[in-house]
FINU-489818 format. One record per residue (C-alpha): residue number from 0; residue in one letter; x, y, z. Coordinates in Angstrom, 2 decimals, padded with zeros to 5 digits. Layout:
! FINU-489818
  lodo  nulo       c1       c2       c3
   NUM     A        X        Y        Z
...
This chain:
! FINU-489818
  lodo  nulo       c1       c2       c3
     0     M   092.88   197.45   138.35
     1     R   093.23   193.89   139.42
     2     S   089.50   193.51   140.20
     3     H   088.65   194.92   136.75
     4     F   090.92   192.27   135.10
     5     I   089.28   189.43   137.11
     6     A   085.79   190.67   136.20
     7     R   086.67   190.67   132.48
     8     L   088.19   187.18   132.75
     9     R   085.05   185.83   134.44
    10     A   082.81   187.40   131.78
    11     R   084.88   185.84   129.00
    12     C   084.75   182.38   130.62
    13     R   080.97   182.51   130.99
    14     A   080.60   183.21   127.26
    15     C   082.78   180.20   126.37
    16     G   080.80   177.44   128.13
    17     F   077.63   175.44   127.47
    18     T   074.47   175.73   129.44
    19     L   072.84   172.63   130.86
    20     V   069.91   173.01   128.44
    21     E   072.23   173.12   125.41
    22     L   074.04   170.03   126.61
    23     M   070.77   168.10   127.15
    24     V   069.47   169.04   123.69
    25     T   072.73   167.88   122.11
    26     I   072.59   164.54   123.96
    27     A   068.92   164.04   122.96
    28     V   069.69   164.68   119.26
    29     A   072.66   162.28   119.42
    30     A   070.48   159.57   121.03
    31     I   067.82   159.92   118.32
    32     L   070.45   159.66   115.58
    33     L   071.90   156.53   117.20
    34     M   068.46   154.91   117.44
    35     I   068.02   155.46   113.71
    36     A   071.54   154.42   112.68
    37     V   072.11   151.27   114.77
    38     P   069.49   149.04   113.04
    39     S   070.77   150.08   109.62
    40     F   074.32   149.39   110.72
    41     Q   073.35   145.94   112.04
    42     H   071.64   145.16   108.72
    43     L   074.80   146.20   106.88
    44     I   077.02   144.05   109.12
    45     L   074.84   140.93   108.65
    46     S   074.62   141.47   104.91
    47     N   078.40   141.80   104.71
    48     R   078.90   138.62   106.78
    49     L   076.65   136.69   104.37
    50     T   078.54   138.00   101.36
    51     T   081.95   137.34   102.94
    52     S   080.99   133.73   103.73
    53     A   079.76   133.18   100.17
    54     N   082.92   134.72   098.72
    55     A   085.10   132.41   100.85
    56     L   083.32   129.39   099.34
    57     V   083.62   130.76   095.79
    58     D   087.34   131.30   096.37
    59     A   087.74   127.71   097.59
    60     I   085.85   126.38   094.54
    61     N   088.10   128.37   092.23
    62     T   091.17   127.08   094.08
    63     A   089.97   123.49   093.56
    64     R   089.45   124.10   089.85
    65     M   092.79   125.88   089.32
    66     D   094.76   123.22   091.21
    67     A   093.06   120.46   089.22
    68     I   094.27   122.12   086.03
    69     K   097.69   123.07   087.37
    70     L   098.44   119.62   088.80
    71     N   096.50   117.69   086.12
    72     A   094.96   115.88   089.07
    73     T   091.57   115.21   090.55
    74     T   090.68   117.72   093.25
    75     Q   087.67   118.03   095.49
    76     F   085.93   121.00   097.05
    77     C   084.68   119.39   100.26
    78     G   081.11   119.39   101.49
    79     N   080.09   119.44   105.14
    80     T   078.90   115.82   105.36
    81     T   080.61   112.53   104.67
    82     A   077.62   111.49   102.52
    83     T   078.26   114.23   099.94
    84     N   082.04   113.76   100.07
    85     T   081.86   109.96   099.40
    86     N   084.10   107.26   100.92
    87     D   086.90   107.13   098.34
    88     L   090.37   108.62   099.00
    89     L   089.38   112.23   098.29
    90     G   086.08   112.05   100.13
    91     A   087.62   110.35   103.16
    92     A   090.33   113.03   103.30
    93     C   087.63   115.72   103.30
    94     G   085.73   114.37   106.28
    95     T   083.30   117.19   107.15
    96     A   085.61   120.17   106.50
    97     A   083.25   122.30   104.38
    98     G   085.20   124.37   101.87
    99     A   088.51   122.55   102.23
   100     V   090.23   121.44   099.02
   101     Y   092.10   118.15   098.56
   102     S   093.95   116.84   095.51
   103     L   094.76   113.35   094.34
   104     P   097.50   113.24   091.70
   105     Q   097.14   110.40   089.20
   106     S   099.87   108.18   090.62
   107     A   099.43   109.08   094.31
   108     G   098.00   106.74   096.89
   109     T   096.89   109.48   099.28
   110     A   095.10   112.77   098.96
   111     G   096.89   115.93   099.99
   112     Q   095.37   119.10   101.35
   113     V   095.60   122.05   098.97
   114     R   093.61   124.48   101.05
   115     A   092.21   124.39   104.57
   116     A   088.55   125.04   105.17
   117     P   087.59   128.72   105.39
   118     P   086.82   129.98   108.89
   119     S   083.54   128.51   110.03
   120     I   080.53   130.73   109.91
   121     T   079.05   131.75   113.23
   122     S   075.57   132.51   114.42
   123     P   073.36   134.21   113.30
   124     V   074.77   133.34   109.86
   125     Q   074.39   129.65   108.96
   126     Y   074.05   127.14   106.13
   127     T   070.54   126.07   105.19
   128     S   069.47   122.46   105.73
   129     E   071.03   121.43   102.38
   130     G   074.49   122.26   103.76
   131     V   077.54   122.48   101.50
   132     T   077.68   120.12   098.52
   133     A   080.99   118.60   097.46
   134     V   082.27   119.17   093.91
   135     R   085.02   117.12   092.29
   136     F   087.18   118.61   089.50
   137     S   088.96   116.74   086.75
   138     G   092.36   117.71   085.34
   139     Q   090.53   119.74   082.67
   140     G   088.90   121.89   085.37
   141     Y   085.32   120.69   085.00
   142     G   083.28   120.05   088.13
   143     Y   081.33   116.83   088.70
   144     T   079.30   115.24   091.45
   145     P   081.83   113.25   093.51
   146     S   080.52   109.76   092.84
   147     A   082.20   106.84   091.15
   148     G   082.12   107.23   087.39
   149     S   080.14   110.48   087.36
   150     N   080.72   112.33   084.10
   151     T   077.77   114.71   084.26
   152     P   078.92   118.30   084.80
   153     F   077.81   119.69   088.14
   154     G   074.84   122.05   087.84
   155     D   073.23   122.85   091.18
   156     N   073.56   124.91   094.35
   157     V   076.84   124.35   096.14
   158     A   075.71   126.15   099.30
   159     V   073.00   128.47   100.56
   160     I   074.06   130.73   103.41
   161     C   071.37   132.52   105.39
   162     T   070.38   134.47   108.47
   163     S   066.97   134.73   110.10
   164     Q   067.76   138.17   111.54
   165     L   067.13   139.91   108.22
   166     S   063.63   140.11   106.77
   167     S   064.80   140.56   103.16
   168     D   067.92   139.79   101.16
   169     N   068.83   137.18   103.78
   170     L   070.18   134.40   101.52
   171     R   073.40   134.07   099.52
   172     I   073.25   131.23   097.00
   173     V   076.51   129.87   095.62
   174     S   075.84   127.74   092.56
   175     M   077.70   126.11   089.69
   176     N   076.39   125.63   086.17
   177     A   077.78   123.36   083.45
   178     G   080.57   122.23   085.75
   179     S   082.51   125.46   085.41
   180     I   080.47   128.63   085.91
   181     V   080.33   129.69   089.56
   182     A   077.74   132.31   090.49
   183     T   076.58   133.98   093.68
   184     A   073.09   135.40   094.03
   185     S   071.18   137.21   096.75
   186     S   067.65   136.21   097.59
   187     T   064.99   136.34   100.28
   188     G   063.71   133.18   101.93
   189     T   063.33   131.23   105.13
   190     C   066.31   130.32   107.22
   191     P   066.14   127.35   109.60
């Protein structure tokens, strides 16, 4: 009786397992699916990193505008070079902190930081050779080029973020029109 029970148990266990051929076919199918999915997943990750970087800059621009209105002060969205930030109090406070926001209330002698720069972008995502352009906001919330006496509303690209690891849709362009309308667009182009 006992040998009959053991024989039935062994037969049941053999029916429950995988053969080596079944296991190898399963692994081969999984490998093929991974080879197809990984490039698409990498494209998705890079595209999301571009969009996230552009959104961080748009958020900083909107913070500069809102604080200019709220404080009835001059604020500046900082560029990544001292040349675009200028040498006055706001520009000097900016230094090269791209995306930081500083304010200068009307009676203040020093500029105060409203918002720190967003986390820096890392390779393979980068700014194009134009870098990040500074925008200065008046107490009414209109953006201008940060130069002495500039009263022309800002209307240009603020930043172009790119990656050379994508063959298409590899640029995110953050722009401002008429000193108040911020837009982000996707495009394809060369990345340095």
